[in-house]
C-alpha positions in Angstrom: -2.8 -8.6 17.5 -2.3 -6.3 20.5 -4.3 -3.1 20.8 -1.1 -1.1 20.8 -0.2 -2.4 17.4 -3.8 -1.7 16.2 -3.7 1.9 17.4 -0.3 2.8 16.0 -1.0 1.2 12.6 -4.4 3.0 12.5 -2.7 6.3 13.4 -0.1 5.9 10.7 -2.8 5.0 8.1 -5.2 7.8 9.2 -2.5 10.5 9.3 -0.5 9.6 6.1 -3.4 8.6 3.8 -4.4 12.1 2.8 -1.2 14.0 3.4 1.4 14.1 0.5 4.0 12.1 2.4 3.4 8.4 1.4 1.7 6.0 3.7 3.8 3.1 2.3 7.0 4.9 3.3 5.9 4.8 6.9 4.3 1.4 7.0 7.5 -0.3 5.7 9.3 1.0 8.8 7.0 -0.8 11.2 8.4 -4.3 10.8 11.9 -3.0 11.1 11.2 -1.1 14.3 9.0 -3.7 16.0 8.6 -7.5 16.3 4.9 -7.3 15.6 3.3 -10.1 13.5 1.7 -9.2 10.2 -1.6 -7.5 10.8 -3.5 -9.5 8.2 -5.6 -8.5 5.2 -8.8 -8.0 7.3 -7.1 -5.3 9.4 -5.9 -3.6 6.2 -9.4 -3.7 4.8 -10.8 -2.2 8.0 -8.3 0.7 8.0 -8.8 1.5 4.4 -12.6 1.5 4.9 -12.2 3.8 7.8 -10.1 6.4 5.9 -12.4 6.1 2.9 -15.5 6.7 5.0 -13.8 9.7 6.6 -13.3 11.4 3.2 -16.8 10.5 2.1 -18.4 12.0 5.1 -16.2 15.1 5.0 -17.0 15.8 1.4 -20.6 14.5 1.6 -22.1 17.8 0.3 -19.7 17.9 -2.6 -20.3 14.3 -3.4 -24.1 14.8 -3.3 -23.9 17.8 -5.6 -21.6 16.1 -8.1 -23.8 13.0 -8.1 -26.9 15.0 -8.7 -25.2 17.0 -11.5 -23.9 13.8 -13.1 -27.3 12.2 -13.1 -28.9 15.4 -14.5 -26.3 15.5 -17.3 -27.6 12.1 -18.4 -31.3 12.6 -18.1 -32.1 16.3 -18.3 -29.1 18.2 -19.7 -31.1 20.9 -21.5 -32.8 22.0 -18.3 -29.8 22.2 -16.1 -28.7 25.4 -14.3 -25.3 26.9 -14.7 -24.4 25.6 -11.2 -25.7 22.2 -12.2 -23.6 22.2 -15.4 -20.5 23.1 -13.4 -21.1 20.3 -10.9 -21.8 17.8 -13.7 -18.6 18.8 -15.5 -16.6 18.3 -12.4 -18.2 14.9 -11.8 -17.2 13.9 -15.3 -13.6 15.2 -14.8 -13.3 13.0 -11.6 -14.5 10.0 -13.6 -12.1 10.7 -16.4 -9.2 11.1 -14.0 -10.0 7.7 -12.4 -9.7 5.7 -15.6 -5.9 5.5 -15.9 -5.3 4.2 -12.4 -8.1 1.6 -12.8 -6.5 0.3 -16.0 -3.0 0.4 -14.5 -4.1 -1.3 -11.4 -5.5 -4.2 -13.4 -2.5 -4.5 -15.5 0.4 -3.9 -13.1 -0.8 -4.8 -9.6 1.2 -8.1 -9.5 4.4 -6.3 -10.6 3.9 -3.7 -8.0 3.3 -6.3 -5.2 6.1 -8.6 -6.1 8.9 -6.3 -7.4 8.4 -2.7 -6.3 7.7 -2.8 -2.6 11.3 -2.3 -1.5 13.1 0.2 0.7 15.0 1.5 -2.4 12.0 2.1 -4.5 10.0 3.7 -1.8 12.9 5.9 -0.8 13.7 7.1 -4.3 10.0 7.7 -5.1 9.6 9.7 -1.9 12.5 11.9 -2.7 11.9 12.4 -6.4 8.2 13.2 -6.1 8.8 15.3 -3.1 11.1 17.6 -5.2 8.5 17.7 -8.0 5.8 18.7 -5.4 8.1 21.5 -4.3 8.3 22.7 -8.0 4.5 22.6 -8.2 4.0 24.3 -4.9 6.3 27.2 -6.0 4.1 27.7 -9.0 1.0 27.9 -6.8 2.7 30.5 -4.6 4.1 32.5 -7.5 3.6 36.2 -8.2 0.4 38.2 -8.8 0.5 37.7 -12.6 -0.2 34.0 -12.4 -3.8 33.0 -13.1 -4.7 29.9 -11.0 -7.6 27.6 -11.8 -10.1 26.6 -9.1 -11.9 23.3 -8.7 -14.5 24.0 -11.3 -12.1 25.1 -14.1 -10.6 21.7 -14.7 -10.8 20.7 -18.4 -10.5 17.3 -20.1 -6.7 17.6 -20.6 -6.1 18.5 -17.0 -8.2 15.6 -15.8 -6.3 13.2 -18.0 -2.9 14.5 -16.8 -4.0 14.2 -13.1 -5.4 10.8 -13.9 -2.1 9.6 -15.4 -0.2 11.0 -12.4 -2.6 9.0 -10.1 -1.6 5.8 -12.0 2.0 6.5 -11.2 1.0 6.4 -7.5 0.8 2.6 -7.8 4.6 2.7 -7.3 5.1 2.5 -3.5 6.5 5.7 -2.0 4.9 8.0 -4.5 1.8 9.0 -2.4 -1.5 9.1 -4.3 -2.5 12.4 -2.7 0.9 13.8 -3.2 1.3 13.1 -6.9 -2.3 14.1 -7.8 -1.9 17.4 -5.9 1.5 17.9 -7.6 0.0 17.4 -11.1 -2.9 19.7 -10.3 -0.5 22.4 -9.1 1.8 22.1 -12.1 -1.2 22.6 -14.5 -2.1 25.8 -12.6 -4.6 24.9 -9.9 -4.8 26.5 -6.6 -3.5 24.6 -3.6 -6.9 24.2 -2.1 -8.5 23.2 -5.4 -5.7 20.7 -6.1 -6.2 19.0 -2.7 -10.0 18.9 -3.0 -9.8 17.3 -6.5 -7.3 14.8 -5.1 -9.7 13.9 -2.3 -12.7 13.6 -4.7 -10.6 11.1 -6.6 -9.9 9.2 -3.4 -13.6 8.6 -3.0 -13.8 6.5 -6.2 -10.3 5.0 -6.0 -10.9 4.0 -2.4 -14.2 2.3 -3.3 -12.6 0.3 -6.1 -9.6 -0.7 -4.0 -11.8 -1.5 -1.0 -14.0 -3.7 -3.1 -11.0 -5.7 -4.5 -9.5 -6.1 -1.0 -12.8 -7.2 0.5 -13.2 -9.9 -2.2 -9.6 -11.1 -1.5 -10.4 -11.2 2.2 -13.5 -13.2 1.7 -11.6 -15.7 -0.4 -8.7 -16.1 2.0 -10.6 -15.8 5.3 -9.6 -14.0 8.4 -9.0 -14.9 12.1 -8.2 -11.4 13.3 -10.0 -10.7 16.7 -12.9 -8.2 16.6 -11.6 -5.8 19.2 -8.4 -4.7 17.3 -10.5 -4.3 14.2 -13.0 -2.0 16.0 -10.3 0.0 17.7 -8.3 0.4 14.5 -11.4 1.5 12.6 -12.3 4.2 15.1 -8.7 5.5 15.4 -8.1 5.6 11.7 -11.4 7.3 11.0 -10.9 10.0 13.5 -7.3 10.6 12.5 -8.1 10.8 8.8 -11.1 13.1 9.3 -9.1 15.5 11.3 -6.2 15.4 8.8 -8.5 16.2 5.9 -10.1 19.1 7.8 -6.9 20.8 8.9 -5.0 20.1 5.6 -7.8 21.7 3.5 -8.0 24.6 6.0 -4.2 25.0 5.6 -4.3 25.1 1.8 -7.6 27.0 1.2 -5.9 30.2 2.4 -7.4 33.3 4.0 -7.9 37.0 3.4 -4.3 37.7 4.3 -2.9 34.7 2.4 -5.2 33.8 -0.5 -2.7 31.4 -2.0 -2.9 29.1 1.0 0.1 27.8 3.1 3.1 26.4 1.4 3.7 22.7 1.3 7.4 23.0 1.8 7.3 21.3 5.2 5.8 18.2 3.5 8.5 18.4 0.9 11.2 18.5 3.5 9.6 15.6 5.4 9.3 13.5 2.3 13.0 14.0 1.3 14.1 13.3 4.9 12.1 10.1 5.0 13.5 9.0 1.7 17.1 9.6 2.9 16.4 7.6 6.1 15.0 4.7 4.1 18.0 4.8 1.8 20.4 4.7 4.7 18.4 1.8 6.3 18.5 -0.2 3.0 22.3 0.4 2.7 23.5 -0.2 6.3 20.9 -2.3 8.1 
């Protein structure tokens, strides 16, 4: 593997992993536009580890607080503060929302790998869920009478709905971050709260997926040179960290725009990407 390939693939992974635009929709274009050899499972594991580490480090304070609250809810619930109870509740909601995708991943991963990774599926998924994201985003940016939930107001029902949406993200082209943010917006969360909850889910889902990929890599072996792996890790980590930072800043809002910025540009990009993929599948 050449360093150019490593850098470009790492940039694609780092930029698209946490934006609601589908990383698979971009990665499927790479073989079409280049004559690069398959990067191999080891490189995939390294990139996924890099992006996972980026979100863990960025949300380290939230993760520490939720972990502390979760443990306290198990061993000393009666002596918890209101803040601790809120953190424990959010931790439980994250776990609840993770269950559907864990079950779906075990039951449907072979079907997804063998039958759904096509231009048509990715294109249609990108377009349909892009439009649904637009609907949810309009709700978040609606008039003054709409009451929006923040991160700590998520209930059991909302967590289950977001979790079921995350399971749908196994279909290529859907975008895990995109569909979980969409579901959160549709049930009344703020843009910033929806993105943060989605990223907290990514911590657990990324760990589970990474563990599975690492086991597969150990079983199959790898002959990928060390330098592309190191370069890919660094590039993907930096790109993902910056994307997380600026995306959350964009959605968290300000004094002048408390609702946060609209996600319409991401919607337009998704629909455009889907149309391009459909044209490619039809004429090339």
